[in-house]
Every structure is written in C-alpha cells, then in structure tokens.
N, C-alpha and C positions, 0 to 999 in steps of 0.2 A: 833177381826176378823171383816172385813168389810162385810156389807150386800150388795149382788149383786143388789137387787131392788133399794136400795138407790143410788148406783153408777149410775144405768141407769137413774134415775130421775135427778140427778145432770147433767149428760151429755146432756139430752134432754133440760134442762133449759138453759144451756150454748149455745146450738145451736139456741134455740129460741131467746135468747138475741141478738146474732150476727145477725140473720136474721132481727130482729126488727130494729137494728141500721142501717143495710144496706138499709132497706126499707125507713127509715127516711132520710138518706142521699140522696137516689134517689129522694124522693119527694122535698127535698130542692134544689137539682140541677135542677130539671125540672122547679121549680118556679123561677129560676134566669132569669133576662132579657138577651136578646141576647148580646153576646160579640163579639169583633172582632176575626177574624181568628187567632189562635195562631200559632206562628212560633217557634217551639220547636227544639233546637239544641242539646239536650242531646244525640242524636244518633251520632253526629260528634265527631271527635277525641278530640277537645278542647271544654271545657265547656264554656257556655256563661257567661260573666261578665260585669257588668255595667262599664262605664268609670270612670275616676277619677273626682270627683266632686270638683270644684273650689269654694273657699270661696268668695262670692260676696256680697257687700253691697246692701241692698234692701231698696227702698224708696216707701212708700205707699202714693198714692195721695188722695186728699179729694174726698168724694163721689160725683158722678154726677148723676142727675136725668134725665131720658129719657123723653123728651117733647112729643114725638109722641106715646108713649106706653099708652094703655088704663089703665094699672095698673102701677103706678109709682113705680119703683124699683131703688134702688141705684146701680150704676155701679162704681166699684172701681178697679183701676189699680195698679199694682205693677211694679215699674220702677227699672231697674238695667242696668249696663253696662256689656257687654260681649266682651272679647278679642278673637282674632283668636286662634283656637284650644282649647279654654276653654269650659267647660261644667258646666251648671247650673242644679242642681238637686232639686226636690221638690216633696212633696206628697200633695194630696187633702184630707182634714179631714172634713167629713160631720157632720151636727148637730146631736145631740143625739136623736132627735125626729124621725129620719128615722129608718127604720127597721134594724134589726141586719144583715140580709143577704146583703142588699145594702151597708151597712157600711163596712162590711168585704170585699166586692168585690172591691169597688172603693178606699177606703182609703189605701189599702195594696199596690197599684201600686207605683212604683218609676218612676217618669217622669224625663227624661233628655233632655236637649236642648243644642246642641253643635254647635258652629260656625265653620263649617268644612272647608269652602273655602272662600277666598276673591279674586275675579278675575277682571281683566280688559279685555274687549273685544274691540280690535282695528279694525276698518274697513280698508279695503285695497283699495287704489285708483289707484295704478300702479302695474304692474306685468310683469316680463319677465324672461327667463331662460338664464344663462350664464355659462361659464366654464373658468378654468384656462388654457391658451394655453401652449402647449409644442412646442417650436419654434426651427426650424432647418434652417440654411441658407447655401447656396452654391453660390460662386461668381467666375466669370471668368474675366480675364483682357486681353485686346487687345491693342497692342502698337499703331496701326494705325486704322483708320476707316475701318470697314468691315461689311459684312452682318451678322457676328457671334454676334457682340456686338454693338448695336446702339440704339439711343433714340427711334426710331420708334417701335422697338420690345420689349423694356424694360421699358419704362416710362409710368406711369399711365395706367397700363394694368395688367390683371390677367394672370396666367400661362395658356398655352394651355392644353386641357384635357389630352393629352398623358403624361404630366409631373406630373399628380396627381395620387397617388398610389391607394387611396380608397375614398369612399364617405365621410368619416369622416375627410378628410384632405382638407384644403383650401390653395391656393397658390397665391402669388402675386409677381410681379417683380418690381425692382427698378434699377435706372440708375445713375451712378456717373461719370461725365466727369472730365477732368483736373486732372488726378491722377499723382502721383510721377513717373518720367521716369526711376526708378530703374529697371535694366534688359532690357531696351530698348535703341535704338541708340539715339544719341544726337539730340535734336530738336523734339523728338516724343511727342505726346500728347495722353497718354494712357487713356482708358476708362474702368470703372469697371461695370459689369452687374451682378446683384444678383437675386436670387429667395428665397423668404421666404415662408416656409411651416408651417402651424399651425394645431394642432390636440388637442382635449381635453386631459388634463393630467390625466392618469389613467381612462379615460372614465367617469370621475366624473363631474356631472353638479350641479348647484345651482339655486335656485329660489329666485329672488329678488323682494321685495314688498315695496311699500310706505304705511306707516301706519299713520292714523290720530288720533285725540284725542279720548280717550276710553270712553266706558260706564262701570260703576262699578256694579258688581253683587256679592251678598252674598249668600252662600249656607248653610242652616241649616239642621242638622240631629236630628230629634226628635225620641226618643225611649222610650217605657214604659215597665218596667220590673215587674215581680211578682216572689216572692220567694216561690217555691212550692217543697215540699218533699226534702228539703235540697239543692236545686239548683235554679239558676236564669233562668227564662223563658221569652222570648220576647213576649209581649202581643200586642204591636202596634208599628208601625214604618212608618215613612214618611220622604221624602226629600223635603225641601222647598227652592226654589230659588227666590230671590227677588232683584229688582233693587234699587240702593241706590241713584241714581241721581234724585233729586226732593223731594217731600214730603214723609210723612210716608206711609209705605206699610202695609196693614192689611192682615193677613193670618190665616187660621184655621189649628191648629196643628194636632189634633187627629182625629180618625175615628168617635168618638162619638160627635164631634163638640162641645166639652165643653171648649176647650182652644183656645183663640184668641190671636194672636201675632201681635204686631205693631212694625215695625222696621224703624229707621231713622239713617242716617249716622252722622249728626252733623257736616259735613264738608267733604272735599275731602280726599282721601287717602294720606298718607304722602309721598308716592313714586309712580311714574308712568314713563313709557317710553316716551321719547320725540318723537315728530313727525319727521319722516325721513325715510330713506331707510335702510332696514334690509334684511338679506338673510339667507338661511338654505340649507343644502344638499337636493337635489330633491328626493322625494319619491312619484312617480306618483301614484295617486289614494289613498294615505293614508296620515296620519298626518306627519308633518315634524318637527323634533326637532333639537336642537343644533343651535338655532338662534344666529346670530352674527351681530355686527354693526361695519362697517368700512367705509372709504371714498369710495362711490360707485356711479356710474352714475345713474341719473334718466333716464327714458325711452327715453327722448328726447336729452340726452347729449352724447357726443363722446369724453370724456376726457381719454387719454391713461395713465394718472397718477393715475387713480382710477380703482377700480374693475368694471367689467361689460362691457368692450370694446370688448370682444370676446363673441358674443351672438348666440343663436339659431335662425336661419332664418326661413323663411316661410315653407320650405320643410324639416325641422328637421335637417338641416346641419349647423354646427357652422361656423360663418364667422366673420372676423374683419369688423366692421361697416364702409362702404365706404372705405375699405382698399386700393383699387387701387389708391385713391387720398391721403388719410391721411398718409399711410405708407411711401410715398416719403419724408415726413418731419420727420416721427418718426424713420425710419431706418437710421443709420449712418454707413458708411463703407469706408475704405481706403486701397489702394494697398500697400503692402510692397515690393514686387518684381514681376513685371509683367511677366517676363520670367518664373519664378518659380511658378507663380500662387498663391502666398501667400498673404493673406489679413487679416485685422482685422475688426470686426463688432460688433455693439451693437444696442439695441433698446432703444430709449428715452421714455421708458414706465416702468410701474410697474406691478407686479403680473403676472409673466410668468415664465416658466421653460425652460431651466435652468437659474436661475436668482433670482429675488426677488419674493418669495412666502412665506409670513409670515402672516398667517391669525390670527386674534385675537381669544381669548377664548370665549366660549359660554357665553350668558348673565347670566346663573345660576352661573358661576364661577367668573364673574366680579362683580355682585351685590348680596350681601348677602340677600337682601330683596326679591329676586326672587326665588321661589321654582321650578317653571317650566314655560317654554315659548315654544309655539308651534304654527304652522299653523294648524288650526282646521281640515281641510280635504284636499284632493288632489286638490281641486279647489283653495285653498289658498286665499279665500275671507275674512277671518278673522284671526287675531292673538290673541290668548288667553294667558295672563300672569297671572299665579297663584302666589299669594304672600306668602312668608314665614313668614312675620310679617306685622302688620298693626295696625291702630288705632282702639279703641274700638267702638262698635256700641251701640246705645241706644235702649233698649228693653222695651216695655210696655206689660205686661201680664194681661189678664182678663179671669176669669172663668165664663162661661155662662151655660145655661141649666135650669134656673129658680130655682136653689137651692142655699142656702147659704153654701159656702165652706170656710174653713180655709186652707190657703196654708202654708205649713211648708217646709222651705228650709234646705238642708243638704249639708255638705261638708266633705271631707276626711282630715285626718291629713297629715301634710307635714313632710318630714324627709330628712336628708342628712348626710352621714358619713364623707366624705372628698372630696377634689377637687384638681385639678392640672391644670395648664395652663400657658399662656404667653400673654403679651400685644404685638400686632403686628400692624405695619403700613406697608401696602402692597405697591406695585409699583404704585398704583393709589391713594395713600394717604388716603385710608380707614383705620381708626383707630378703633380697636375692641379688645375685650378680648376673646381669644379662650380658653374656659374652658371645662374641663371634670369633671362632677359631679359623684361621686361614691355612689352607693346605695341611690339614690335620688328619691323623689316622691313629687309632689305637688308644692307649691309656695316657691321659694327660694329668699331671700333678700340678697343683697351684698353691700359693701362699699369699695371704692377705697381711700386709704390714700395718703397724700401728700408726704410721705417719706417711709422709710423701717422699721419704728418702729410703734408698735401698738398704742403708745400714740400720733402719728402724727394726725394732723387735718384731718377731712373728706373732701375729694376733690370732690367726686362724688358718688352717690348711684344709684342702679339699682335693678330691680326685674325681675326674669325670672320664667318660668314654666316648669315642667316636668309632662306632662299630662299622666302619667301611674299610674294605680292602685297599681301595685307592684313596689317596689324599684328596680331601674335599674341604670346601668352606661350609661350616655348620654353626648354627646359633643354638646356644644352650641356656637353660635357666638353672643356676646353681644356688641353692638356699644358703643364707648366711645367718649367723647367730646375732642376738641383740647387742653383743659386745662390739660389733662393728657399728660404731655410733656415727653421728653426723660429721660430715667432712670428707674431703677427698682422701684417697688411699693409694699407696703403692701396692700393686699386685704383680706377682711374678708367676710364670707358668713354664713348664718344661715337659718334654716327652719322657715317657717311662724309659728307664735304662740310659738316660742321657745325663752326663755330668752336671753338677750344680753350676759350673762355670758357664754353661751354654744356655742357661735359663733366660727367658725374655721378660723384661720388667717394664711396666708403664704406670703412670699416675692415672687413676680412674676417677671420673667425676661422680659426685654423690647427688642424687635427686630424691626428694621426698614430696609426696602428694598429700594434701590435707585429707582428713577423715571424710568419708562419704556419708553425709547425713541427709536422709530423704524425709523431710518433714512435710507431711500432707496438710495442706491448708485449703479448705473449701472457700469459695468466694460466691458472693451474691451475683446473680445474673438478672438483668432487667428485661422485661418483655411487655408486650401489649396484646391484650385479648380482643376478641371480636364477638360482640353480643348485641345485635341490633334490638333485640326484644327486652334488654335489661333497662331498668331505671325509667320506665314509661310512667307518666302521671295518669292515674285513674281515680274513680270515685272512692275506692277503698283507701287509697293513699291519703286523699283529702280528709276523709272522715277520721282516719287514724291520726292525722296530724292535728286535728282540732281536739283530740282527746287530751284533757289536762294531765291525766296520769302519765301520758307519754313524755310530757315535758320534764318530769322529774325522774324518768327512768334512767338508770345508770349512775345516779348521784351516790357517791361513796364517801364524801367527807364534807366538812363545813365549808371549805372554800368553794367547792362546786355548787353547794346549796346557795351560797351568797350570790354567785354568778347567775344562777337560775332566777332567784328573787329579783335581782337587779334587772334582768331582761323583762320579767313580768311587769315591774314598775314602769319601765321605759315604754313598753307596749301600751299600758293603761293611760299614761300621759299623752301619748300620741293619739289614742282613740278619743280622749277628752277634747283635745285641741281640734281634732277633725270634726267632732260633733258641733262645737261652738262655731267653727268656721262655716259649716253648712247652714245651721239654724240662724245665725246672726248676720251673715253676709250673703251667702249664695241665694237663700230663699227670698229675702227682701229685694234683692236686685232683680230676681226673676219676676216678682210681682209688679215692680215698677215698670219693667219693660213691657209686661202684658197690658197695664193701664194705658201706657203711651200708645201702644198699637191700637187699642180700642178707640182712643180719642182722635185718630186720624180720619179724614173725610172718606166716605165710602165704606168705613168699617161697619156702620150700622146696617147698611144695605147687605153686606156680606153676612152679618149676623142673622138678619131676617131670612136670607136665603138658606142659611144653615138650619134655622128653626123650621122653615118649610120643609127642608129635606128630612129633618127629623120627624115632622108630622106626617110626611108622605110614606114613611117606612112602616110596614106592618109590625106592630108590637103585641106582645101577649098582654091582655088587659085582665087585671085581677080586681078584686074588691078593694084592696088597699090602694091600688093605682087610681081607681075611680074617686075615692075619697080625696086623694091628693089633687086630682084634677079639679074637683069642686072647690076645694080651698084655694087653689091657685086662681081660678076664675073670679072668686069673690074678692080676693086681694087685688086682682087686676082692675076690677070694676071700681073698687074704692079708690085706688090710685088715680084712675081716669076722672072720677068725680072731683077729687081734690084738685087735679090739674085744671079742670074746667072752671072751678070756682076761682082759682087764682087768676086765670086768664080773664074772666069776667070782671074781676075787681080791677085788674090793670087796665082793661078797656074802658071801664067807667072813669077811671082817673084821667085817662087820655082825653076823653070827650070833654070833661070839665076844663081841662087846660085849653082845649081848642076854643071853647066859648069865651073864655077870658081874652083870648088873642083877637077874636073878631071884633070886639068892642074897641079896639085900638086903631081902627082904621084900615083893616084888611092887611095888616102886615103879616109877615110869616110867623106862624105859631111857634112858641117856645115851650119846650117840655121841662117841667120842674123835676122830673125824675128820668132816669135812663129809659129809653124806649124798650118796650118788651120785645121778646123774640117770638115771632110768629112762624107759623109754618108747620106745626106738629100735626101729623096726620090724624092722631087720635081726637084732637079738638075739632077738627073739620073747618078750621079757619084758614083762609088763604089771603095773602096780601097782594 
C-alpha cells in the first residue's frame, strides 16, 4: 500500500527538477551571442529542405601571411570549381578550446552555395517598332488616257484621305502604263492604276533592337540551415550577383561576415548571342519574351526583302518607309482584260499577309544552351540571356573572424534506376542526346559506344546532373560531337560512385531531320477591279480613233508595220466594195421602187395633194425664187401646148377613120391605130 506523503514528495521533486532544467536552458539561451533573424518555414505547406549537395573536388592552397596586420595570421583558401545549378555544401568545425555553447551553435549549421544563374547582359544601340502588314490591292484599267487613270494622280503619291478607312490603315498608289490591249480596241494603249492598303496583321506589333557584345554576370544563392526539432530551418540567406568580366571579385556571404568568397571566370562563356538585330512581340511597359532572330532591317535600312519595312511612324501610325517612292518598284501588276477589269498583282517583298509570313522559332527553342531570353523592361534598353548550361566558375572560399575553423564538405549520394531517349540531329544540325532519367538524383555519368553492342569501343563520354534531393524523372538535353555519326548506338549510364558493373545500357535510336530551308517565293494574285466610269465611248475617243497617226503608234519593228499595212489594205478593199454595192445595187433598186410607186392608181392624185400642200405653205420669196417660178410656168405652158397639139392630131385621125366606116353601110367603125387616151385634165377633153 502506497504512502500518500511519499507520493507527494516524489511529485514535488519531479516538478522542481523540470523547473531547474528550464531555468538552466533559459540562462544558456540568454548567454548566446546574437544570431541572424531566423526565417522559419515550418508553418508553410511544404517543409524546408536543403538542396542536393554536389560532390566537388577541393584544393587547399598554401597559407598566406597578412603583411599589414599587426598580428600575423595565416590566411588559407579552399579552391573548387562550381558548375551552373550545382550546390557546394560544408560545415564549420570550431576548435575544441572554445565553449560548448559556441561550438554547438556554429558547427551545427549546414552552409550551401549554389550557382543559380549565369547571364549575359547585352546593351541596346538601336530600337524601333514594326508590324507584319496585311496587304489589299485594288486596280482599275482604262483603255485610253482619261482623268480616271493617269500618271499625275497615281504615280509617286499616297491615297487621298477619303480613300483611307481608319487611322491604322496606310494607302499608296501605283501606276502601270503600256498594258495588254485585251478587251480594248486595236491600237489602244491601256493603263493600270492601283491602290495598295496596309494595316497591322491582327494588330500585333514587334520591337526590334540592335544588341552589342555582352557583359557576363553570375548569381549565387547562399543559404545556411540548422536542423531543429526534427526539421530544417533557414538561419541565413543572401543573393550575391557578381561580374565575371575582369579579375576576381570578392564578396561576403553570410550576415556574420565569417565567409568570404572570391569568384573568377577563367575565360569567357562557351556560348553567347552574336551582335545583330533581334525582335520580340511588343509588351509596352513590361518585359518582352519570345526573342527571335531573322533577316531584319537596321533602323537606317529600307530593304523590302527583310523584316521591319512596315514601321510605326512618329504619330503612332504604321507606314511603309518612303512607300510613295519605293512601292512603285516593289509593286508589280498587269492587266488581264481591261474591259472586264481583271488584273494580277504581287509585291516583290517578304513578310506580309496574305503571302510570306513565316517567323522563326524563339531563341530558347533554337539554342539548347539558352534557358530564357528577354528584354529587361518596357524601355528595351537591355537584353538579358539566361544560360541553361555553361562553363565552371573558379571559387576561392576563406573563413574569417579571427578563429581557426575546420571546413568540412558534404555531398549527397547519386542514383538512377533507368533511362530512355534518342540521338537527334535537328534541322539546324544540332546533335544531342535527348534522354529521360527515371528515379534519378545527383551526378550521372554516361558513355556512348561506337556500335550497338556493349563490348564496342567507347566513342564519347559525358556527365550530367540532376540537382534534386529526392529521386525524380527528368528530361535532359546532352550535346554530342559530330563523331557520333548516323546509326543507332549503345549508350550506358551509371550514378556517380557506382561500380561499372551496375551501369545501365540500352540501344538508342538515331533520328536526323532535313535542313530547314525557307525559300520565299512570291506568287501572283488575281483580282477584279470596279470602275463604272472607265472605258466609256465619247466624242474624244472617236476623233482620236480616226487619227491615222494613232494607227501606227507603238510600232517598233518591221513585223508590226506589215501587220498595220495589211489592216489598212483590208479596210480600203472593204470600203471600195461597200461603195460599189451602194452605187450599183442599192441606189438603182431604190429608184425602181420609187417609179413603181408613182405608176400606181391614185398616186397622181396624192402627188397633186402634196403639191397643193407645198403651195399652201408660206415660203420666203426671193428674187431667185421668182425667176425660177417664171421659168417653170413657161416650161409648163409649152408642155401643155405640145400635149394639146398631139391630142388634136389624134382626134383628127380618129374622125377620118369614122367617115370611112360610115360609107360601108353603118357598120361598127374600125380604128387603124390604137385609140388615144383621153381624160387629161389639162386638155379639157372628156369622153
């Protein structure tokens, strides 16, 4: 049976012990030196983890004594190379003579140094904004010179404002004389007048810049971790950017100023963009990505075979540079049928719609060594190229602070389960191994064999890195030399520090793409114009056509002259035949028809009515008319007298015949001659 006083004593003793321990911990904590502000991420969704630590060879230099220091101390550097996206990890181990508290604080931190970025900063010396033009053309054809289509209104001139639909459209006119006379009369000299309208395709603009030789910058990421209560905590963190062009650059890493870093490049980067013109989609006021390089005009050039001939003007309106003059040579057009207003047209230019509009791919897709390329800001005064791969940098690390420290370097183990991939030669003749590593981490070594068998000789070796602490599946692009020729190859990979017997080997397929050739070929486009007032017949056209000088206009050789003379002879023969047809056939037939009509009964009466109608009309009488009337009356009287005499003679002959008949016994009289015709009103004789 337990004694209650004893239980109470034990409980009080335990409470006193816990309180004593807490008090001791509090005193120890208060005695610690000030530390940097802790950035604890345990409240976030993902726990903090140090990066993958790469195995790096370390070289320790000989001690160096400071000549200016009052107390001579040895300064010792640790030299190592660091590659892009690689991380070097180390701890500082103090001497045993220091206190237990200081030793526990400083030696427990894991210091990491990562080469995070390698960048080229290119200065910009030229800049302008351009667009891809969307072109539309309309043409009209006039068979003869007129005010509708002439050189004065259509050559070396812009369109009048009423022909422009909106502010984003620019318009220019072109003139083409000496067109084909199809649809026009013979001897015509048609002219073709066109209007070209330009507007930005899809309202998209681009910014073009001229970049010069770059400056190289490296960005390091320093982080110190401490393992507290079963999780990692960030104790210190800084970003160091240093220039690599020139001598060594010295930087302080940590907040306590105990770690000094010296960086040198040891040479220029293995890749860099060439000096020249580049462009990217315009993003006013912000960074511009998707940089491309193609044949493009500099700011002082006007080449219509390159990009950049359709630019933004002073007032924000896109125009063809000096288009009123240059487009007369660039635009080509011809008439198919002037009467039907059909024509064909094309631009002797590149990079317009509808037509040749084939932009290259962004730099990131063309060059595997580029991770990102961008215009830094909306002013586009700098172009920054971030490398995806690069040469190693030389690092010298020194521990300061007046204490002796031992630097202990650490690295993580490497692993890989399997891989798959292919050897590719792309359209730009870049040869590389496109590989996907499965469950990989750390440093991976590989060998390319000369054949498809594992016992083939080694042709090329490579090393790549998967900078992840946990094993992941990752796709990498590994450059290969030209000695890796056409054909499948055996490739073997293994994790670093893994025996050769555990390497993984596969036969990898070889794929080669043909060279990318972009041949620009302009084509003719057919269209139909609209011009109701063109080719109308008027008095000027008729008079001009009757001009004989116009018939021989444009004759340039003997063959054309013979054709013209042949046409003239044919026209003369046709006119001669027409003349004889009218004079020998048509006119006599008309006279005969008129005589027949007059011989019909009642025609005389109608003629008399016409004569009376003529006499009843008031006419202007002149002296000449009076003389003609007297002469006509005299002739009429003479004709009447002659007719009366003839009638009297005929009547006398008829009486003689009648007297001869009466002597025969009263028989019916016989006429020896045809009976005369009586009944003329002028003679006054009625039967």
